[in-house]
N, C-alpha and C positions, 0 to 999 in steps of 0.2 A: 504493499499500498504506500508504504513512505517512498520508494522508488518511482511509482509512477506519480505521485505529488510533486517530485524533485524534478520529474522530465517535463511536467506541466508547467514549474516555474521558470524552468530553462526556456521551453519553447517561447513561453508568455512573453517574458521578458526580451528575448533575442529578436523574434517577431515584432512583438509590439514595439520596442524601440526602434526598429527599422521603419516602422509604419509611422510612428509618431515625427520621425524625422523627414517624412515625406517621401519614403522609398514606396516603391510598387510591389507589393506582396506576388504578383504572378511572375516576377523575375527571378524570385526565388526558387521556383518549382522548375526543376531540370531533371527530368526522370533519367536522361540520358548520363548524365554527370553522377548520378547515385547508382546507376549501373554499373558504370565503371570503377567506381570507388568500392562499393560494396562486394562486387565479383572479384575484384582484384584483390580485395583483403580476404575473403573467405579463401579463394584459391590459396594466398601464401600462409595462410592458417593450415588448410590439408597440407601442404607440402612439408611447413615447418614442424609439425607436431605429429609422434609416432602413433602409430595405429592405434596402440593400447589406451594412449591417453586421449584419445578422439572421443570415445566415449564417455569417460570421466567427466570429459568436460562439457558435453551434449548434457549429461546428468545436473551437472554442478550449476549450470547457468539457471534454468528453472528453478533449483532450490532455493537460489540467492534471492530470487524474486518471491518466491513464498515466505521466506524468512524462516531460519532453523536455529536461530539463537535458542540455547537452552536456559529454562526457568528454574527459579528457585525450588519450585516444586519437584522438578527432576531431580537436581541434586539430594534433596531431602529422601527423595525416594530411593537414590543410589545408594545414600549412607545407611538408609534402614535396610537394604538388601544386604551390605556388606555386614551390618550390625547381626542382622539374622544369623549368618553365614558364621561368622567369628563366634557368636552366642553358641552355636551348636557344636563348635569345634571344641570351646573349651569346656562345654558339658560333656559330651562325649565322646570327644578325641578327633584327630584329623581323619580316621577312616570313616567317620559317620557320614562325611560328604562326598565319599566317593561316589555314589550314585547319583549324587546332585550334578556334580560336575561332568560327569562321563554323559548326562543326557539332559541339560539344564530346560529343555521345552517341555520334558514331562515333570519335571521337578515342581512340588507344590510349594516349595519355598522360593523358586525363581518365578513361579507362576502370579505371585502375589504382586507383582511387578511388572505388569504386561509391557510399560513403556520402554525399561531398561531390558526387556527381554528381546524387544523388537530392534535393538542395535546389535547387530550381528556380532562387529568389532568389538564392542564393548564386552559383551559377554563372552567371548572368546579370549580377551584380554585376561578377564577376571578368572576365566575357568582354567586356562594354561597356567597361571602361576600357582592357584589354589592346587592344581595336579603336581606342580612340583614340589609345593610344601608338604604334600600327602606323600609323596615317592620318599622323601630321604630327608636328611637331616642338612640344610644346604646352608652356606654362610648368607647372612643378611647382605653383606655388602656385594656379594657377587650377584645375586639375586636384583640388588637396585643397580647395578651396572647393566645386567642385562634387560630392565625393564626402561631405561634411560635411551638404548640401543633401539629398542623396539619403539619405543615413543618418538624418537627420532626419526627413524625410517617411516613409521605413519605419518606424521607432520611433514616430510618431504612430501611424499607420496600425494598427501590431501592438496597440496599447495600448487601441483602441476597444473591444474585447470585454472587457477587464478592468474600463474604466470604465462599460459598460454594467452589468455585474454588480454593479459599485459601487453604482450608482444602484438597483438591485433591493434591494441589501442595507440601503441607505440608508432606502427606503421600507416594508421590511419592519415594524419598529415601529410606524407609521403604522396599517398595514392591519390591525395586532393590535389596535389600538384600535379601528378600524372594526368589526371582528369583535366586540369586548368591549361596544361599546355598541349593537350589535344584539342582543346577548346581553341587555342591560340592559333594552332597550326591550321584549324578549320575557318578561322577568321582570315588568315592570309589568302585563302582561298576568294575571298568576297572583295578583296582590294578593287578600286573601282565602282562599289556601290555606295549609295547614299551614305552621309555620316550617322543617319539614324540606324542603318541596318548593320554597319559596323560597331556602333557603340551597345547595340543589344548583343550583337555575336559577343564581344570582349567581355561585358556584364556577366553573359553567362557562362562563359570560360573562368572568371575569376569566383563564381560560385563555387566550383570544383574545390579552389582551395579554401574557401569558407565552410564547406560543407564537411569538408576531412579535418578540418580543426575543431569543430565542435560536435562531430560525432565521436573523437577521441576523448574530448576533454569534459565534453558535457553528458556522454551517455555510456560509452564501453569502458572508459578508464574508472569511473567510479564504481560499475558493479565489478570489477576486477578487485579494486580496493574490499568492497564490502565482503566479496568470497574470501579474500584474505583473514578478514575480521573474523567470520565464520569459524573458518579451520582453526584460528587462535583459541578462539570460545571453546568448541569442541574438544580441542587437545587438553583442555583443563579437567574435565573428567577422569581422563587417563592418567593426571598426575595426583587427582583425589584418589583414585583405587590405589594407585602405587603407595602414597604416604600411608594410609592406611593398612595396608596390607605387612608393609615394613614395619610399621607399629605394633603390628600384631605378632609380627616374628620375632620382635625384639622383647617381646613377653608383656606387653601392655593388654588390659583388660579391653574387650570390645568397646565399651562406651568412652575409653579414653583414645582408642586406635581411631575411632570416627570423628573424634574433637580434632585429631591430629590432619584428618581429611576435610574436614569442615574449615580448618584455616587456611588451607591453600586456594580457596576459592575466592573469586573476584567480591569484593565489597558488595556488587549489585546484585549477585544473586547468592551471597553468602547466608544462610539463617543464622538466627541467634541461636546460642547454647539451648534457651528453654524452648525455641521452636525447633530445633530438633529434637530435644528430649522429647516433648511431647508427642511429635510424630514418630518416633521410632515406638513409644510406648503404644500409640495407638495402632500401628501396625501390627 
């Protein structure tokens, strides 16, 4: 919704300012220029993006428009899930969760948190490290290093779509110049025509440069920035899981371990101690 509002503001201010200055709006409508800029940019995107990243980019762009920022409720449910798991481990031992982590979709404990269960990567991350905890007496420092490496890899992979869109944004002004040059070439073929005809042709050519810059900095670039921000927010839940599990490995009780996880959250989504405690008890 905010993306659409922003686009409306951009179009309103740019086009409105042009109209208020006495410009004729019809001059800005140059579909051939848009075809050149959009088509060349799309082609460059396909050429410069590996095949395995194309699908991820096509999925990430609509997700940015929908808005995938994680809420306080999501983090409270995640911490409540970790509390349930660690509480069961503390009461019944590590082997008691073996069936839960081998098939989380069928686990009553995981089924209490459908939002978390729907995130395949998050559940896989949790279960993999719980499985390591069950399988042997591992050094917490080694587990922490392994977690950091996996989180870094996941973060790098998740940033690929935003980097691809950023490159498209960076190339749009150049594609606008290409369209403008083609317009100038066309204008040179009109030498001998009346000044009004030449002026219209030159104005149409310059629209290419205008459209390339506007599309880059007003439309495509901000979406790439938003996608990157969402990736950073999504990565925070992995940090939360990491800190909570490491606290448990170091011998802290479940209620203290989830407090470690709560502390790493951003202030805008971080529940208070009382909110988290009440939520965990309710669950």
